[in-house]
N, C-alpha and C positions, 0 to 999 in steps of 0.2 A: 554688586557693582561698586567700584571704588572711586570713579572719577566724579568730581563735583562740578556742575555747571551752574554758576550763580545767576539765576534768572530773576529779573525784576518785574514782578507782576502785581497788579493791584490786589491787595489782600481783601478778601471778602467781596470781590467784585462780582456782580451778577452777570453771568454769561448768558446773553440774550438768545432768543430763537430756539430754546429747548435743549441746549447743551446740558448734559448730566455728567456727574463724576461720582466715583465710589472708591473709598479707601479699600485697599486689599493687599495681598502679598506682593512682594517685589517681582518685577519681570523675571521670569526664569532665564537662565543663561542662554538657552537655545533660541529665545525670542530676540536676542540682541545681535546686531551685526558685528559689533566690536565694542570694547570699553575704552573710552578716551583717557588720556593722561589727566592728572589732576589739573583743574583749571583755576585760574585766579578769578577773583570777584570782578564782575562787570563794573563799568564806570558808574559813578553815582547817578541816580535818577531821582525824580520827584519823591518826596517823603512818603512813607507808608508802604512801600513795596517790599515784599518778602523775597527771600532767596529761593532758588529752585535747583533741584538736582536732576541731571540727566540720568534716567534709569534704564533706557534701552529703546528698542524699536518694537512696534507691535507685531511685526513679522519680519522675516529675513527676505529682503528684496530679491536676492538671487534665486530664491526658491519659488517665486511666484510663477504661476502658469501664464498669467496675463499681466503686463504686456510681454510679448515674446522676447523683445530686446532686453528687458530687465534693466535698462539704463536708468530710468527715473520713475518716481511716483511723487506727486505733489498735492498740495491744497487739501489737507485732511479736513474732514467734517465729522465730528463724533456726536452721536445721538443716542440717548437712552430710549429704548422702544418697549421695554418690559411692561410699562404701564399704559401702553397705547394700543397694542395689537395682541391677539391671541397666538400662542405657540410660535414666538419668534425664534430665529436660529440661535440667538444669544441675547443677553440683556442689552447689549450695546451694538450698534451698527456704525462702522467706520467707512465713510465714503472717501474716495480718492481717485486720482487719474494720472496717467502720463500726460505730458504736453506735446511731446514729439508726435508727428503724424503717424497713425491716424487718431491718436488719443484713445478715448473710451472711458466712460464713467464706470468705476469699479466699486466693489463692496467687500468688506471683511467683517467678521462678527466675533464677539467675545463676551465673557461674563463679568470681567472686571476691567477697569481702565488701566490698571498697571499689570495686566496679564497678557498672555499671548492671544493674538487674534488669528482666526482661520479664514483663509481666502475663499470667497464664494466661488463654486466650481464653474459657474456659467458666465463669468465676466467676459466682456463688458456688459453691464445691464443696459447701457445706452451707447450706441456706436455712432460713427460719423456718417452713417447712412440711415435715414428713417423716412422711407417713402409712405405717403406722398408729401410729407411735410418738408423734408429737405433731401437733396440728392448728393451725397458724398462731398460734404464740406471737408477742408483739409484735416481738421481735427475737432474733437469735442473734449472739453476739459473743465477744470475748476468747479467741481460739484459743491453746492451748498444746499442742505436739506432742512426744511422747517416742518413742524407739525402744526397743521391748521385745525384746532379743536372744533371750530364751528362746523366744518365739513367732514371731520375725521379723515383727513387726507394728508399725506406727506407731499410737500411742495419742493420739487427739485429744480434749482436754478443752475444753469451750466452755459458755458460759452462755446460757440462754434459757428462760424470762424471767429477771429478776434474782434470783428466788428459787430457781432450779434450775440445777445444773451437771450436764452430760451427758458421756458418753463414746461415741466411735465409733472403729472400728479400720480399718486399711488395710494392704495388702501393698505398695502402691506410693506411698503418701503423697498420692494424689490422689482415688482412688475409695474412699469410706469406707462401712462397714457400721455401722448403729446398734447400740450395745451396751446401754446402760442409763443410768439416773440414778445418779450417784455421790455427790451432795450436794444436800440441800435444806434449807430453813429448819428443818425438824423435827429436824435433827441438832444444831442449836445453839438450845436453848430461848430464846424471847424475841426471836429475830432475825426480820427481815422481808426480808433480802436475803442471798444466799450465792452469790457470784460472783467473777470475776477470779482463778480458780484457776490455779496453776502447780504442777507435779509434778516431783520430783527424786529421784534415787537417793540414799538416805541412811538408814542404820540407826540406830535409837534403842534404847538398852538396855532390855530387858524387853518390847519391842513385837513381837518376832518379825516384823519388817517388812523390806521392800526399798525401799519408796518412802515419801516424805512429801508431803503436799499443803499448800500455803499458800493462803489465800483470804481474801476480805473478807466481813465480816458487818455488817449494820446492826442495832444493838441500841438501841432507844428513840431512834432518830434520830442515833446516833453510830456511825460506821463504824470498825471495829476489824479486826485480823488474827487469824484462828484457824488451826488446823492439824489434819491428820488423818494416818493411817498405813495402809499396805496391804502385803500380801505379794506381790500380783500386779498392782497398778495398776488392778484392776477392782472388788474388794470392799473397802470402806473403813470404818474406825472414825474418828470425829471427836471431838476434845476440845471440851467445852462451854465451856471457859475460854479467853478471848482470850490469844494469845501476845504481841501487840504492841498497846499502847494509845496513843491520840494525846496524852493530857494531858501526859506528860513532855516532848514536843516543842513544847508550846504550840499544838497544832493542834486544830481541831474534829473532823477526820476524817483517817484514813489508809487507804491502799489500794495496789494494785499491788505485792504482795510478790515478792521474788526471793531465793533462797537462795544463799549463797556459803560456802565452807569455806576456812580459812587459819589458820596459826599454832595448830593444834590445837584450833580452836573453830569454831562456825558463826555466820554473820551473816545477818540479814535486811535487805535494802534495800527501801525502800518510799517512796511519796510522800505528802505532806500537801496539805491544801486550799490552802495558800499557793503551791504550785507547786514547792517545794523537795523534793529527795529526802533521806531520812534513813537512818541505819544503826543497827542495834542488835545486840548480841551476845546470842544466845540459848543458847549452849552446845551441845555435840554432842548432848545429850539433851533439848534444848528445855526446860530447867529453870530458866532465868533470863531476865531482861528488862533488859539494861543498855543504856540509850540513849547513843549515842556522838556524836550531833549531826548536823550537815548533811553529807550525802554528796555532794550536788551542788546548787549554786545556779544556776538556769537563766539564760540570757541574756535581757535585756529585749528584744532585737531578734530578728529571724527566725533560726532557725525556732522557737525556744522561746517567744518572746513572753511570758516570765515563767512558763512552766510546762513541766516535763519529768516523764516518768512511764514506768512499765512497761518497764524495760530488759531486753534479752536480749543476752547477750554471751559472748565466749570469748577464748581466747588461742591464738596459733600462733607458734612460734619466738620466744617472749618478747614478742610484740606483741599488745596487746589491742584489740579492737573492741567497740563498743557500739551496738546498734540500740535506739532508744528512741522513745517517743511525745512529740512536740514540738508545743506550741501550745495555745491556749485551748480549753476544752471544747467539743465539737461542731464545731470547726474545725481539729482537729489533723492532723498528718501524721507520717510515719515519717522519722527522721533517723539519720545514722550519725556516730559519733565514733571517732577512732583515737588510741591512746596516742602521745604525742610526747616526754615527759620523765618523770623520776621525782621524786616528792616527797621531802622530807627528814624525818628523824625529829625 
């Protein structure tokens, strides 16, 4: 693949919540939907970020069995499972979903992060009807999966509908048991949406917690990022005060948060309505909001088409990979980028 996508990602960042990455052969041509034209470097970002090259897509969206419309797949969550369960389908599980109704939590699997993934034949593994727990919500989407070592269970967080985030658990990462609602709009007064949650292992002073949750809320028509904390990943307390606001970035809305830790502090990466990704320093105790600017400027060509969002990434042997949502809303696909060089301070 020839097109360069200059991605600005924290070098050596710890991808929390169990994300794994593995260096390997380049994505085969059949795994990519198309090759973009050569891209210019993204706008300057905070010091220490390397460049990334778009290397392809983990599968060809138009070949998927599910969703039948094949219009969009969003919100990738990549997890290494080879060291957690016996006889997995592959070394890595990739969770994703459409957002258009009825949605559906989906799975693909592969043996390298820069190789082709195979669609699980019985998708969706979670649908928009799950009796007696809920009865045909408009859609379920935005899967985020963690491994809880204490109970040896995968924890799947997903939203459905936009006002409610739910939890299901699994021993094998495929067959899930419904657990509970872990977030809804009553947890953030004045909000009408509470979704796109990601959960990470991170302790905050005075909270007696093991996990934090980052999620999007809609307050009076403006989407902001809030957070919560939990000792077990199942019972949650949520802050009513937004952690990240869109106004300092000149955006009307922000969403798709992801937590990174580096240099003795914590960062949140998120995307705005413009299609850019941004980064803010929130401190280890989530007690500040220092906006640092653009984290990634999307390519105008495929696959980004001016919009990139919802990254899931990790590092292995010093090489970082990023799975991300690429493309315009309701027509997006999953893309993969790989670190190719180091930025300068």
